C-alpha positions as CSV (number, residue, x, y, z in Angstrom):
1,M,-37.6,120.8,-49.0
2,T,-36.5,121.4,-52.5
3,W,-33.4,120.4,-54.8
4,G,-30.5,122.6,-54.7
5,T,-30.7,124.9,-57.5
6,V,-27.5,126.8,-59.1
7,G,-29.5,130.2,-59.7
8,N,-29.7,130.3,-56.1
9,I,-25.8,130.5,-55.6
10,V,-24.1,134.0,-55.9
11,T,-20.4,134.6,-56.5
12,T,-20.4,138.3,-56.7
13,N,-18.6,138.7,-53.6
14,L,-16.6,135.7,-54.0
15,D,-15.0,136.0,-57.4
16,D,-12.3,139.1,-56.4
17,S,-9.3,139.2,-54.5
18,T,-10.6,142.4,-53.0
19,D,-14.1,141.4,-52.1
20,S,-14.9,142.0,-48.6
21,P,-15.6,138.6,-46.2
22,A,-18.7,139.9,-44.5
23,A,-20.2,140.6,-47.9
24,A,-19.2,137.4,-49.1
25,R,-20.7,135.0,-45.7
26,P,-24.3,135.7,-47.0
27,D,-23.3,134.3,-50.5
28,L,-21.3,131.4,-48.9
29,K,-24.3,130.6,-46.5
30,A,-26.7,130.3,-49.4
31,A,-24.8,128.4,-51.4
32,L,-24.0,125.9,-48.4
33,D,-28.0,125.7,-48.3
34,E,-27.9,124.6,-51.6
35,L,-25.4,122.0,-50.9
36,K,-27.6,120.9,-47.9
37,N,-30.6,120.7,-50.2
38,V,-28.7,118.2,-52.4
39,I,-27.4,116.0,-49.6
40,N,-30.9,116.2,-47.9
41,G,-32.5,115.4,-51.4
42,R,-31.2,112.0,-51.8
43,N,-34.3,109.6,-51.7
44,T,-36.9,111.9,-51.1
45,A,-39.5,113.1,-53.9
46,N,-38.2,115.6,-56.3
47,G,-34.6,114.9,-54.9
48,V,-32.3,111.9,-56.5
49,A,-32.4,108.3,-55.9
50,G,-29.2,107.1,-54.1
51,L,-26.9,104.3,-54.9
52,N,-26.5,101.2,-52.6
53,S,-23.1,99.8,-51.8
54,S,-23.1,97.9,-55.5
55,S,-23.6,101.1,-57.2
56,K,-27.1,100.3,-58.0
57,I,-30.4,101.9,-57.5
58,V,-32.8,100.2,-54.9
59,A,-35.7,98.8,-56.4
60,T,-38.0,100.7,-53.8
61,Y,-36.9,104.2,-55.7
62,L,-37.5,102.7,-59.2
63,P,-40.8,103.7,-60.7
64,D,-43.5,101.3,-61.1
65,E,-44.2,102.3,-64.7
66,I,-41.5,104.2,-67.5
67,N,-43.2,106.1,-70.4
68,S,-41.2,107.9,-73.3
69,S,-42.7,111.3,-73.5
70,S,-40.9,112.3,-76.6
71,G,-43.7,110.0,-78.7
72,N,-40.6,107.5,-79.7
73,P,-40.3,103.8,-78.4
74,L,-38.6,103.4,-75.1
75,T,-35.2,101.6,-75.5
76,L,-33.4,99.2,-73.5
77,D,-30.0,98.8,-74.8
78,P,-27.9,97.3,-72.1
79,D,-24.0,96.7,-73.0
80,T,-24.4,92.8,-73.1
81,G,-26.9,93.1,-75.8
82,K,-29.6,91.2,-74.1
83,V,-32.5,92.3,-71.7
84,K,-32.9,89.9,-68.8
85,L,-36.6,89.5,-67.6
86,E,-36.9,87.5,-64.2
87,E,-40.4,87.1,-63.9
88,I,-43.3,87.1,-66.4
89,L,-43.4,89.2,-69.5
90,N,-47.2,90.5,-70.0
91,L,-47.9,91.6,-73.8
92,K,-50.9,94.1,-74.1
93,P,-53.1,91.8,-76.6
94,Q,-54.1,93.3,-79.6
95,T,-56.3,92.0,-82.7
96,A,-54.7,91.1,-85.8
97,A,-56.2,94.2,-87.2
98,Q,-54.7,96.3,-84.7
99,L,-50.9,94.9,-85.4
100,N,-51.4,95.0,-89.3
101,S,-52.8,98.9,-88.7
102,R,-49.8,100.0,-86.9
103,T,-47.1,102.3,-88.5
104,D,-44.4,101.6,-86.5
105,K,-44.1,98.0,-87.3
106,A,-40.2,96.7,-87.4
107,T,-38.7,93.7,-88.3
108,G,-38.7,91.4,-84.6
109,D,-41.5,93.3,-83.2
110,V,-43.3,90.6,-81.0
111,A,-46.9,91.1,-80.0
112,Y,-49.5,89.0,-78.6
113,C,-52.5,88.8,-81.2
114,S,-55.5,88.2,-79.4
115,D,-57.3,86.7,-82.8
116,G,-54.6,85.4,-84.8
117,G,-54.6,81.6,-83.5
118,E,-56.2,78.8,-85.7
119,D,-57.8,77.2,-82.6
120,S,-61.4,77.0,-83.0
121,A,-61.6,78.0,-79.2
122,G,-60.4,81.5,-79.5
123,V,-56.9,81.0,-78.5
124,G,-54.7,83.8,-79.6
125,C,-51.1,83.5,-80.8
126,I,-47.8,85.2,-80.9
127,A,-46.7,87.5,-83.6
128,V,-43.7,88.0,-85.0
129,Y,-43.3,90.5,-87.7
130,D,-40.6,89.7,-90.2
131,G,-40.2,92.9,-92.1
132,N,-43.5,92.2,-94.6
133,D,-46.1,90.4,-92.4
134,W,-47.0,89.3,-88.8
135,R,-46.1,85.6,-88.9
136,A,-48.3,83.6,-86.3
137,V,-46.6,81.0,-83.4
138,Q,-49.4,79.0,-82.4
139,L,-49.9,78.3,-78.7
140,G,-49.5,74.6,-78.0
141,T,-51.0,72.7,-75.2
142,V,-52.2,73.6,-72.1
143,L,-50.1,73.8,-69.0
């Protein structure tokens, strides 16, 4: 099954009061078939994710990964001004050299720097970009 396509709906025999009802029947049938494709396309591949009773997309229909295809950063911008993560945030480790060579640095960026810690055991640090430099936030005691 495919998602409904507007190009499959023809109104040539439906747009004038003198149009023949017999000629209109195949066009009406094709339009209803497209409507059925839309209805049956809910929660299917190449269809649309339906909403639950709370007007939310059920988690099973959300992707495991979201990638920006435009070459721009992916932006989450809730009305509350706050993004809430309910579990663990995992930052991809980057070296200080990798962080410093980035051309997309912006004030407030946060990263995990794998070699930026002052610990002799090679423990990394959290790094925050202040608009000019990456600032290390040293990691403390082991849990």
